[in-house]
C-alpha positions as CSV (number, residue, x, y, z in Angstrom):
1,M,140.1,184.9,46.8
2,L,136.2,185.2,47.5
3,Q,134.1,188.2,46.9
4,A,130.3,188.7,47.0
5,I,129.1,191.9,45.3
6,E,125.5,192.9,46.2
7,L,124.9,189.1,45.9
8,T,121.2,188.3,45.9
9,K,119.0,185.1,45.6
10,Q,115.3,185.2,45.5
11,Y,112.6,182.4,44.9
12,T,109.3,183.0,43.5
13,P,107.0,180.0,44.3
14,N,103.3,180.8,43.5
15,R,104.4,184.3,42.3
16,Q,105.5,185.3,45.8
17,T,109.0,186.6,46.2
18,I,111.0,184.9,48.9
19,P,114.5,186.4,49.5
20,A,117.1,183.8,50.6
21,L,120.0,186.1,50.3
22,N,119.7,190.0,50.1
23,A,122.5,192.2,48.7
24,L,125.4,190.3,50.4
25,N,128.9,191.9,50.3
26,L,131.9,190.1,51.7
27,R,135.5,189.5,50.9
28,V,137.7,186.5,52.0
29,Q,141.4,187.0,51.4
30,P,144.1,184.3,51.3
31,G,144.9,183.1,54.9
32,D,141.3,184.2,56.1
33,I,139.0,182.0,58.0
34,Y,135.7,183.7,57.6
35,C,132.9,182.3,59.7
36,L,129.3,182.8,58.9
37,L,127.0,182.6,61.9
38,G,123.2,182.6,61.9
39,Q,120.1,180.6,62.6
40,N,118.7,178.2,59.9
41,G,117.3,179.9,56.9
42,A,119.6,183.0,57.6
43,G,121.5,182.5,54.1
44,K,124.7,180.8,55.1
45,T,124.3,177.7,52.9
46,T,122.7,179.7,50.1
47,T,126.0,181.8,50.2
48,I,128.2,178.8,49.9
49,N,126.0,177.2,47.1
50,L,126.3,180.5,45.0
51,F,130.1,180.5,45.3
52,L,129.9,176.6,44.3
53,G,127.8,177.4,41.3
54,F,125.0,175.2,42.6
55,L,122.6,178.1,42.4
56,E,122.5,181.2,40.1
57,P,122.2,184.6,41.5
58,T,119.0,186.7,41.0
59,S,121.4,189.7,40.9
60,G,124.9,190.6,42.0
61,Q,128.0,188.6,41.5
62,A,129.9,185.7,43.2
63,L,133.7,185.9,42.4
64,V,136.3,183.3,43.0
65,G,139.8,184.3,42.3
66,G,138.5,187.4,40.6
67,M,136.3,185.4,38.2
68,N,132.4,185.5,38.0
69,V,131.2,182.0,39.0
70,T,128.3,182.4,36.6
71,D,130.6,183.1,33.6
72,H,133.5,180.9,34.6
73,L,132.1,177.9,36.4
74,S,134.7,175.4,35.4
75,E,137.7,177.6,36.1
76,T,136.4,178.7,39.5
77,R,135.6,175.2,40.6
78,R,139.2,174.1,40.0
79,L,140.2,176.5,42.8
80,L,137.5,175.2,45.4
81,A,137.2,172.3,47.7
82,Y,133.8,171.7,49.4
83,L,133.1,170.0,52.7
84,P,129.5,169.6,53.5
85,E,128.2,168.6,57.0
86,T,128.7,164.9,55.9
87,V,131.5,164.1,53.5
88,M,130.1,161.9,50.8
89,L,132.7,159.0,50.3
90,Y,132.5,155.5,48.9
91,P,132.0,153.3,52.0
92,N,133.4,150.1,50.4
93,L,136.7,151.8,49.4
94,T,139.5,152.7,51.9
95,G,140.6,156.2,52.6
96,L,143.5,155.9,50.2
97,E,141.2,154.5,47.5
98,N,138.7,157.4,47.9
99,L,141.4,159.9,47.8
100,R,143.0,158.5,44.7
101,F,139.6,158.4,43.0
102,F,138.5,161.9,43.8
103,S,141.9,163.4,43.1
104,S,142.0,161.7,39.7
105,L,138.6,163.2,38.9
106,A,140.2,166.6,39.4
107,G,143.0,165.6,37.0
108,F,145.7,164.8,39.6
109,H,147.5,161.4,39.7
110,Y,149.8,160.6,42.7
111,S,151.7,157.7,44.0
112,T,150.5,155.7,47.1
113,D,153.2,157.4,49.2
114,E,151.9,160.9,48.1
115,L,148.4,160.0,48.8
116,A,149.2,158.7,52.3
117,G,151.1,162.0,52.9
118,F,148.0,164.0,52.2
119,L,146.0,161.8,54.6
120,T,148.8,162.1,57.2
121,T,148.7,165.9,56.8
122,A,145.0,165.9,57.1
123,G,145.3,164.2,60.5
124,L,144.2,160.6,59.6
125,Q,146.3,158.0,61.4
126,A,148.3,155.8,59.2
127,S,146.5,152.7,60.5
128,A,143.1,154.0,58.9
129,H,144.6,154.6,55.5
130,T,143.8,151.2,54.2
131,S,140.6,150.6,56.1
132,R,137.1,150.8,54.5
133,V,135.5,154.4,55.0
134,G,132.3,152.6,56.0
135,K,134.0,152.0,59.5
136,Y,135.3,155.6,59.8
137,S,134.0,158.0,62.3
138,K,132.6,161.4,61.0
139,G,135.8,163.1,62.1
140,M,137.8,160.7,60.1
141,R,135.6,161.3,57.1
142,Q,136.2,165.0,57.4
143,K,139.9,164.4,57.4
144,V,139.6,162.5,54.2
145,G,137.7,165.5,52.7
146,I,140.6,167.7,53.9
147,A,143.1,165.4,52.2
148,I,140.9,165.6,48.9
149,A,141.3,169.5,49.1
150,L,145.0,169.3,49.6
151,A,145.4,166.8,46.7
152,K,143.3,169.2,44.5
153,R,145.6,172.0,45.5
154,A,142.6,173.9,46.4
155,R,143.0,177.6,47.2
156,V,139.6,178.1,48.6
157,L,137.7,175.9,51.1
158,L,134.0,176.2,51.5
159,L,132.6,174.5,54.6
160,D,129.1,173.9,55.6
161,E,128.7,173.0,59.3
162,P,131.9,170.8,59.2
163,T,132.1,170.3,63.0
164,S,128.3,169.5,63.6
165,G,128.2,166.1,65.3
166,L,132.0,165.9,66.2
167,D,133.2,165.2,69.7
168,P,135.2,167.9,71.3
169,K,138.5,166.2,70.6
170,A,137.7,165.7,66.8
171,A,136.5,169.4,66.6
172,N,139.7,170.6,68.1
173,E,141.7,168.5,65.6
174,F,139.7,169.8,62.9
175,S,140.3,173.5,64.1
176,D,144.0,172.8,64.1
177,I,143.9,171.5,60.5
178,L,142.0,174.6,59.4
179,R,144.7,176.9,61.1
180,R,147.4,175.1,59.2
181,L,145.7,175.5,55.9
182,S,145.2,179.2,56.7
183,A,148.8,179.6,57.5
184,D,149.6,178.0,54.1
185,G,147.5,180.8,52.4
186,A,144.2,179.0,51.8
187,A,141.0,181.2,51.9
188,I,138.3,179.6,54.0
189,L,134.6,180.3,54.2
190,M,132.9,178.3,57.0
191,A,129.1,178.3,57.7
192,T,128.5,177.2,61.3
193,H,126.3,177.4,64.4
194,D,129.0,177.0,66.7
195,I,129.9,180.5,68.1
196,F,132.7,179.3,70.2
197,R,134.4,177.4,67.6
198,A,134.1,180.4,65.2
199,R,135.8,182.6,67.8
200,E,138.5,180.0,68.4
201,V,139.4,179.5,64.8
202,G,138.0,182.4,62.6
203,T,139.8,185.6,61.7
204,H,136.5,187.3,60.6
205,I,133.0,186.6,61.7
206,G,129.9,187.6,59.7
207,I,126.4,187.3,61.5
208,M,123.5,186.7,59.1
209,R,119.8,187.1,59.7
210,A,117.0,186.7,57.0
211,G,119.4,186.7,54.2
212,R,121.4,189.7,55.2
213,L,124.7,190.1,56.6
214,V,123.8,192.2,59.7
215,E,127.2,192.3,61.6
216,T,130.8,191.9,60.7
217,L,133.5,191.4,63.3
218,T,137.2,190.5,63.6
219,T,137.9,187.9,66.2
220,P,141.2,189.4,67.8
221,D,138.9,192.2,69.1
222,L,136.4,189.9,70.8
223,T,136.0,187.5,73.8
224,A,133.8,184.5,73.4
225,Q,131.4,186.1,75.9
226,E,131.3,189.3,73.9
227,L,130.6,187.4,70.6
228,E,127.8,185.4,72.3
229,A,126.1,188.6,73.6
230,I,126.4,190.4,70.0
231,Y,125.1,187.3,68.4
232,L,122.0,186.9,70.7
233,Q,121.3,190.5,70.3
234,T,121.5,190.3,66.5
235,V,119.6,187.1,65.7
């Protein structure tokens, strides 16, 4: 569902070339949870922005569903849902109203019961469905973001530091939701600093440094301690 082929992004301020991403190759299949680890500036967010079409590659290709994002931006975005570190919602609208609005933008129109079903599946308690989002915790906002992805019938989720700032209970709930989405066939690419969460929820882990993918691992073969040691040696 996601593929990077020699994907490269460079910036040239003052005629000086600065590589943000250098010849990245990766594949994310349906059912995969691929976690990108690395320090700030390693290229994780740049990778996600290239798949979203927010940036154009200097060279190489970002493919979604086999389609080049640069050539098929509208078609690829229909397959995607994006959860940034802070999900942007309208604070004066309820969870239901936000979900109705964003799903209608994607061309989907649901009954109130159907919308409530998406929110419940995403783990948001029923008592919060009709509360204003301005009163929500970050974890509750993330659940509305997941519900939007469900309503859009997204086949690919791109997540940028989604568990940053969540308390342990909310982070565990979010991990459970990702596992369910993965079991239903979604392809998930998640940028994160949390190596233990990556080990817990990921099926694959890529470690990035200075715009390069320097290590690729499969989590069934690793303990958390082994991953931590590899990460510290790599970055």
